[in-house]
C-alpha positions in Angstrom: 42.7 26.9 -34.4 42.0 30.5 -33.6 43.8 33.6 -34.7 43.6 37.2 -33.5 45.0 40.3 -35.0 45.8 43.3 -32.8 46.5 46.9 -34.0 48.0 49.8 -32.0 47.4 53.5 -32.5 50.3 53.7 -35.0 48.4 51.1 -37.2 51.1 48.5 -36.6 49.5 45.0 -36.5 50.4 41.6 -35.2 48.5 38.3 -35.8 48.7 35.5 -33.2 47.5 31.9 -33.6 46.5 29.7 -30.8 48.4 26.5 -30.4 45.6 24.6 -28.6 42.3 23.5 -29.9 39.1 25.1 -28.6 36.0 23.1 -27.9 32.5 24.5 -28.4 29.8 22.7 -26.4 26.3 23.2 -27.8 24.9 19.9 -26.5 22.8 19.6 -23.3 23.3 16.8 -20.8 21.6 13.4 -21.0 19.7 12.2 -18.0 17.7 9.9 -15.8 15.5 10.4 -12.8 13.8 7.8 -10.5 11.7 8.4 -7.5 12.6 6.0 -4.6 14.6 3.8 -6.9 11.6 3.5 -9.3 9.1 2.4 -6.6 5.4 2.3 -7.6 4.0 3.6 -4.3 5.0 5.8 -1.3 3.0 6.1 2.0 4.3 9.6 3.0 5.2 13.0 1.5 9.0 12.5 1.5 10.9 10.7 -1.2 14.4 10.4 -2.5 15.1 11.4 -6.1 17.8 9.1 -7.7 19.5 11.2 -10.4 21.9 10.5 -13.2 23.2 12.9 -15.9 26.2 13.1 -18.2 27.7 15.6 -20.6 30.5 14.8 -23.0 32.4 18.1 -23.0 31.8 20.4 -20.1 30.3 18.1 -17.5 27.0 18.4 -15.6 27.0 21.3 -13.1 23.5 22.2 -12.1 20.0 20.8 -11.6 16.5 22.0 -10.7 13.1 20.5 -10.0 9.4 21.0 -10.5 6.1 19.2 -10.0 4.3 21.0 -12.9 7.1 21.7 -15.4 6.6 25.4 -15.0 7.3 26.5 -11.4 11.0 25.5 -10.8 13.2 25.3 -7.8 16.4 27.4 -7.9 19.4 25.9 -9.7 21.6 23.9 -7.4 24.8 21.9 -7.7 24.4 18.5 -9.4 24.2 15.5 -7.1 23.2 11.9 -7.7 20.4 12.0 -5.1 18.1 14.6 -3.5 15.5 14.5 -0.8 12.1 15.8 -2.0 8.8 16.5 -0.2 5.5 16.7 -1.9 4.2 19.9 -0.3 2.9 23.1 -1.9 6.1 24.5 -3.5 7.3 24.3 -7.1 3.8 23.3 -8.4 3.4 20.4 -6.0 0.4 19.5 -3.8 0.2 17.3 -0.7 -2.8 15.2 -1.9 -2.8 11.5 -2.4 -2.6 10.2 -5.9 -0.1 10.1 -8.8 2.9 12.5 -8.2 5.3 13.6 -10.9 8.7 15.2 -10.4 10.4 16.9 -13.3 14.2 17.6 -13.5 16.3 19.8 -15.7 20.1 19.6 -15.9 22.6 22.2 -17.0 26.2 21.8 -18.0 29.1 24.2 -17.4 28.5 25.9 -20.7 24.9 26.7 -19.6 23.3 24.3 -22.0 20.0 23.2 -20.3 18.4 19.8 -20.9 14.8 19.4 -21.7 12.5 18.3 -18.8 12.5 14.7 -17.7 10.2 13.2 -15.1 9.2 10.1 -13.1 5.9 9.3 -11.4 5.0 7.6 -8.1 1.6 7.1 -6.4 1.3 8.7 -3.0 -1.1 6.7 -0.7 -1.4 7.6 3.0 -4.9 6.1 3.7 -5.4 2.5 4.5 -8.3 0.5 2.7 -11.8 0.8 4.1 -13.9 -2.2 5.2 -17.4 -1.2 4.2 -19.1 -4.4 4.8 -18.2 -8.0 5.2 -19.9 -11.1 6.6 -19.3 -14.7 7.3 -21.5 -17.8 7.5 -22.0 -18.5 11.3 -23.8 -21.8 10.6 -20.9 -24.0 11.2 -20.1 -27.2 13.0 -18.1 -26.1 16.0 -16.6 -29.5 16.4 -15.1 -29.6 12.9 -14.8 -25.9 12.2 -16.3 -26.6 8.8 -18.4 -24.5 6.4 -16.9 -21.1 7.4 -17.3 -18.7 4.5 -16.6 -15.0 4.3 -17.8 -12.3 1.9 -15.9 -9.0 1.6 -18.3 -6.5 -0.1 -17.7 -2.9 -1.1 -14.3 -2.6 0.6 -12.3 -0.1 -1.3 -9.0 1.8 -1.5 -9.3 5.1 -3.3 -5.6 5.4 -4.4 -3.8 2.1 -4.8 -6.6 -0.6 -4.8 -6.9 -3.6 -2.6 -4.2 -6.2 -3.2 -4.9 -9.0 -0.7 -7.4 -9.9 2.1 -7.2 -12.6 4.7 -9.5 -13.6 7.5 -9.7 -15.8 10.6 -12.3 -16.8 13.1 -12.3 -17.7 16.7 -15.0 -20.2 17.4 -16.6 -21.3 20.7 -19.8 -23.0 21.6 -21.4 -19.6 22.4 -19.7 -17.1 20.2 -17.9 -16.7 16.9 -15.6 -13.7 16.3 -14.1 -13.2 12.8 -11.6 -10.6 11.6 -10.6 -9.6 8.2 -7.4 -7.8 7.2 -7.1 -6.1 3.9 -3.9 -4.7 2.4 -3.6 -2.2 -0.5 -0.7 -2.1 -3.1 1.1 0.5 -0.9 1.2 -2.1 1.9 -1.3 -0.1 4.1 -3.6 -2.5 6.1 -6.8 -2.3 8.0 -8.3 -5.0 10.2 -12.1 -5.2 10.8 -13.8 -7.4 13.4 -17.3 -8.9 13.2 
């Protein structure tokens, strides 16, 4: 309950009391953020930020974003998703590697949340076949004793997840290929 007393120039006063309750909101919104629905890897610069925030009294009204928790985008109206590009704005860079996006939310009473973040690994480069070999000493009639060795093949960002190979065998020639895939599902095929 609030009361106000007013006084005119003749020093006459009147006191008024409010009939409605007044709420004071001093609590910032609660939050969540996920990049591409909490995916581990992305193969390009563009992602979708999946956002969720709530505020018990005044409601969530604004949000802003950063890649370094110090250079922020402008405040914008709250939404449950946002397109985001890892470029050179707001503390971001376009390099491959672990990317972090921070978000802050603000309610209608201008209470600002602390910074919250999510990470994703950006990988735009397929694995590299440095060297590999197979045992050509096989019985062409039974296709037996084919062995392959994959040596020094690498993926700088998301590591090699799987490799598979196949050989085409004739009486005069054997051609083998190996395909390697990293954890971001980028593949490279090499032929020997």
